[in-house]
C-alpha positions in Angstrom: -68.7 89.8 -61.1 -71.7 88.6 -62.8 -75.2 89.5 -61.7 -77.8 86.9 -60.5 -80.8 85.6 -62.3 -83.9 85.6 -60.1 -86.8 83.3 -61.0 -89.5 85.7 -59.7 -93.1 84.7 -59.2 -96.2 86.5 -60.4 -99.8 86.1 -59.4 -102.2 83.5 -61.0 -104.6 86.1 -61.6 -106.0 89.2 -59.9 -105.4 87.9 -56.5 -104.3 90.0 -53.6 -100.5 90.4 -54.0 -99.9 90.2 -50.3 -101.6 86.9 -49.9 -99.5 85.0 -52.5 -96.1 87.0 -52.9 -93.8 87.2 -49.8 -92.8 90.8 -48.9 -89.0 89.8 -49.2 -89.6 88.8 -52.8 -91.4 92.0 -53.6 -88.6 94.1 -52.1 -86.1 92.4 -54.3 -88.1 92.4 -57.5 -88.7 96.2 -57.4 -84.9 96.8 -57.2 -84.3 95.1 -60.5 -84.2 96.9 -63.9 -83.6 94.0 -66.3 -86.4 91.5 -67.0 -86.9 88.5 -69.1 -90.6 88.0 -69.5 -93.3 86.0 -71.3 -95.4 89.0 -72.0 -94.3 92.7 -71.6 -97.6 94.2 -70.8 -98.5 91.6 -68.1 -95.3 92.2 -66.3 -95.5 96.0 -66.6 -98.9 95.9 -65.0 -97.5 93.6 -62.3 -94.6 95.8 -61.5 -97.0 98.8 -61.0 -99.0 96.6 -58.7 -96.0 95.9 -56.6 -95.0 99.4 -56.5 -97.0 102.3 -57.9 -93.9 104.4 -58.3 -91.8 101.6 -60.0 -89.7 103.2 -62.9 -90.8 101.2 -65.6 -89.5 103.4 -68.4 -86.0 102.9 -66.9 -86.2 99.2 -67.4 -85.1 96.8 -70.1 -87.4 94.0 -71.2 -86.6 90.9 -73.2 -89.6 88.9 -74.4 -89.4 85.1 -74.4 -92.1 83.2 -75.8 -93.0 80.6 -78.6 -91.8 83.1 -81.1 -88.4 83.8 -79.6 -85.5 82.5 -81.8 -83.0 80.3 -79.8 -80.3 82.5 -81.3 -81.7 85.5 -79.3 -81.4 83.8 -75.9 -77.7 84.6 -75.4 -78.3 88.3 -75.8 -80.9 88.3 -73.0 -78.2 87.5 -70.5 -75.8 90.3 -71.4 -76.9 92.6 -68.5 -76.1 89.6 -66.1 -72.9 89.0 -67.6 -72.1 92.6 -67.1 -72.8 92.5 -63.4 -76.7 93.5 -63.3 -79.1 91.3 -61.5 -82.1 90.1 -63.6 -85.4 88.5 -63.2 -87.3 86.0 -65.2 -91.1 86.4 -65.0 -93.7 84.2 -66.5 -97.2 84.9 -67.5 -98.5 83.4 -64.4 -97.1 81.7 -61.4 -93.4 80.6 -61.3 -91.0 80.7 -64.2 -89.3 77.6 -65.6 -92.3 75.2 -64.9 -94.5 74.6 -68.0 -92.8 77.8 -69.2 -90.2 78.9 -71.8 -88.1 80.3 -69.0 -86.3 77.0 -68.5 -84.4 77.5 -71.8 -82.8 80.8 -70.4 -82.2 79.1 -67.0 -80.2 76.2 -68.8 -78.1 78.9 -70.6 -77.5 80.8 -67.6 -75.9 77.6 -66.0 -73.7 77.2 -68.8 -72.5 80.8 -68.5 -71.9 80.3 -64.8 -74.6 82.8 -63.7 -76.1 82.2 -60.3 -79.9 81.2 -60.6 -81.9 82.0 -57.7 -85.4 80.7 -57.4 -87.9 82.8 -55.4 -91.0 81.6 -53.4 -94.3 82.1 -55.2 -97.6 80.4 -56.4 -97.4 77.3 -58.5 -100.7 76.1 -59.8 -99.3 72.7 -60.6 -97.8 72.1 -57.1 -100.8 73.8 -55.3 -103.3 71.5 -57.2 -101.2 68.5 -56.4 -100.9 69.5 -52.7 -104.7 69.8 -52.4 -105.7 66.7 -54.5 -105.2 63.9 -52.0 -103.8 61.8 -54.7 -100.2 60.4 -54.7 -97.9 63.3 -54.1 -94.8 61.0 -53.8 -94.9 59.9 -57.5 -96.6 62.3 -59.9 -96.0 63.6 -63.6 -96.9 66.8 -65.4 -97.7 66.2 -68.9 -98.6 69.7 -70.1 -101.2 70.1 -72.8 -103.1 67.2 -74.2 -103.4 66.8 -78.1 -106.0 68.9 -79.7 -107.4 66.4 -82.0 -110.2 64.3 -80.2 -108.9 60.9 -81.2 -105.3 61.8 -80.1 -106.5 63.2 -76.9 -108.6 60.2 -76.0 -105.6 58.0 -76.6 -103.5 60.1 -74.3 -106.0 60.1 -71.6 -106.2 56.3 -71.7 -102.4 56.2 -71.7 -102.2 58.3 -68.5 -105.0 56.5 -66.8 -103.2 53.1 -67.4 -99.9 54.6 -66.3 -101.5 55.9 -63.0 -102.8 52.4 -62.4 -99.5 50.5 -63.1 -97.0 53.0 -61.7 -99.3 54.5 -58.9 -98.3 57.8 -60.4 -100.6 60.7 -60.3 -100.9 62.3 -63.8 -101.2 66.1 -64.2 -102.3 68.0 -67.3 -103.7 71.4 -68.5 -105.8 72.6 -71.3 -106.6 76.0 -72.9 -109.4 77.2 -70.8 -112.0 77.5 -73.5 -111.5 73.6 -74.3 -111.9 72.6 -70.7 -115.5 71.5 -71.1 -114.6 69.3 -74.1 -111.6 67.8 -72.3 -113.9 66.9 -69.3 -116.4 65.3 -71.5 -113.7 63.1 -73.0 -112.4 62.0 -69.6 -115.9 61.1 -68.4 -116.6 59.2 -71.6 -113.5 57.2 -72.0 -111.9 56.7 -68.5 -113.2 54.0 -66.0 -116.0 55.1 -63.4 -113.7 54.4 -60.4 -110.8 56.5 -61.7 -110.3 59.5 -59.6 -110.1 62.9 -61.1 -109.1 66.3 -59.4 -110.3 69.6 -61.0 -108.5 72.6 -59.6 -109.6 75.8 -61.2 -108.7 79.6 -60.4 -106.1 78.5 -58.0 -105.4 81.2 -55.3 -108.3 83.4 -56.6 -111.5 84.1 -54.7 -113.4 81.8 -57.1 -110.9 79.0 -56.4 -112.4 75.5 -56.8 -110.6 72.3 -55.9 -112.2 69.0 -55.8 -111.3 65.2 -56.1 -113.8 62.5 -56.9 -114.4 59.3 -58.9 -115.6 59.9 -62.4 -118.8 58.1 -61.6 -119.6 60.8 -59.0 -118.3 63.7 -61.2 -121.1 62.8 -63.7 -123.6 63.8 -61.1 -122.2 67.3 -60.1 -120.0 68.9 -63.0 -118.5 72.1 -62.1 -118.7 75.1 -64.5 -115.0 75.4 -65.5 -115.4 76.9 -69.1 -112.8 79.5 -69.6 -111.3 79.1 -66.2 -107.7 78.1 -65.7 -107.5 74.7 -64.6 -105.3 71.7 -63.6 -106.5 68.2 -64.0 -105.1 65.3 -62.2 -106.1 61.6 -63.1 -105.3 58.6 -60.9 -106.8 55.1 -61.5 
């Protein structure tokens, strides 16, 4: 029999494990010895936080990130094909959402390996839940373009789409560019457009607020270098 692939959550930062990861999930993760991960060092630290006596040196890690060749993916699933359960663990949150783990999951389905999603924190869904914007119709757009002209064009496109389709538009940015992104939103979108800023989700420093761009101009939060989700709705 083939093993299962567990989509295992990880904290969104140095939050309290017990507050965001269910005990049943922890109990399962610490039984596993084969891991497909975005960053090995991050996951090694995480496993130690789950169980200080976790036998890390007895584990096998496959690193999956932007440098991984598509030809390597099939070899990652060999333990599962040989009957061992495995886990996919992202850098933060849940795997497969805004994460390269989706490529392995797709291959697992092709190989008839059972995929088991586990409960855990998702910054995208948690931001949407807390936004007060349309949660019946929303789109996650990933990272916006780096070049200012292209980024502004994308912002206007998403604002227009939110108006015409009543669709909340979610996107993220590299934390050190948050300030520049926020400046572009305020300068190029309509004053009545609503914006949710959700920073440091699930951490003690969590900040989540929705307001019009007109009102945001009067009380901008300090989000430089803080992982954030932005949601736009005209």
